[in-house]
C-alpha positions as CSV (number, residue, x, y, z in Angstrom):
1,X,73.1,-38.7,42.5
2,X,74.2,-36.7,45.6
3,X,77.2,-38.3,47.3
4,X,75.3,-38.4,50.7
5,X,72.3,-40.1,49.1
6,X,74.7,-42.6,47.5
7,X,76.5,-43.3,50.8
8,X,73.4,-43.8,52.8
9,X,71.8,-45.9,50.1
10,X,74.8,-48.2,49.9
11,X,75.0,-48.5,53.7
12,X,71.3,-49.4,53.9
13,X,71.7,-51.8,51.0
14,X,74.4,-53.7,52.8
15,X,72.1,-54.0,55.8
16,X,69.3,-55.2,53.7
17,X,71.6,-57.7,52.0
18,X,72.5,-59.1,55.4
19,X,68.9,-59.4,56.3
20,X,68.2,-61.2,53.0
21,X,71.0,-63.6,53.6
22,X,69.5,-64.3,57.0
23,X,66.2,-65.1,55.4
24,X,67.9,-67.5,53.0
25,X,69.7,-69.3,55.9
26,X,66.4,-69.5,57.8
27,X,64.7,-71.2,54.9
28,X,67.6,-73.6,54.4
29,X,67.5,-74.4,58.1
30,X,63.7,-74.9,58.0
31,X,63.2,-72.4,60.8
32,X,59.7,-71.5,62.1
33,X,57.8,-69.9,59.2
34,X,56.5,-66.8,61.0
35,X,60.1,-66.0,62.0
36,X,61.1,-66.3,58.4
37,X,58.3,-64.0,57.3
38,X,59.2,-61.5,60.1
39,X,62.8,-61.4,58.8
40,X,61.5,-61.1,55.2
41,X,59.4,-58.1,56.2
42,X,62.5,-56.4,57.6
43,X,64.1,-56.8,54.2
44,X,61.1,-55.3,52.5
45,X,61.0,-52.4,54.9
46,X,64.6,-51.7,54.4
47,X,64.2,-51.6,50.6
48,X,61.2,-49.3,50.9
49,X,63.4,-46.9,53.0
50,X,66.1,-47.1,50.4
51,X,63.6,-46.2,47.7
52,X,62.5,-43.2,49.7
53,X,66.0,-42.0,50.2
54,X,66.8,-42.3,46.5
55,X,63.5,-40.6,45.5
56,X,64.1,-37.7,47.8
57,X,67.6,-37.3,46.4
58,X,66.2,-37.4,42.9
59,X,63.6,-34.8,43.6
60,X,66.2,-32.6,45.3
61,X,69.0,-33.0,42.7
62,X,67.2,-33.7,39.4
63,X,63.7,-32.3,39.6
64,X,64.3,-29.1,41.5
65,X,67.4,-28.4,39.3
66,X,65.1,-28.4,36.3
67,X,62.3,-26.4,37.9
68,X,62.8,-23.6,35.3
69,X,63.4,-26.0,32.4
70,X,61.2,-26.0,29.3
71,X,57.7,-27.4,29.7
72,X,58.5,-30.6,27.8
73,X,61.4,-31.4,30.1
74,X,59.3,-30.8,33.2
75,X,56.5,-33.0,31.8
76,X,59.0,-35.8,31.1
77,X,60.3,-35.6,34.7
78,X,56.7,-35.7,36.1
79,X,55.8,-38.6,33.9
80,X,58.9,-40.6,35.1
81,X,57.8,-40.2,38.7
82,X,54.2,-41.0,38.0
83,X,55.2,-44.1,36.0
84,X,57.4,-45.2,38.8
85,X,54.6,-45.2,41.3
86,X,52.2,-46.7,38.7
87,X,54.5,-49.7,38.4
88,X,54.8,-50.0,42.2
89,X,51.0,-50.0,42.6
90,X,50.4,-53.0,40.3
């Protein structure tokens, strides 16, 4: 993993963790449900952005680095990405 991707991912994970802790506190305090959902959606959005950053880093560092690899290796890399999105779609 690229050092910049790692740094940015960790920074954003810390932010998402703070948002998630806030959701937990809101539930414990029995705050207004739509407000809790709004905060939960912020967590989900943060996690999606982190996924995007990590995927872009993977494509840049791992996939492009193997662009001239044997066909079997390229097919494995493609399958990994397809499987990743297939799991997310379910």
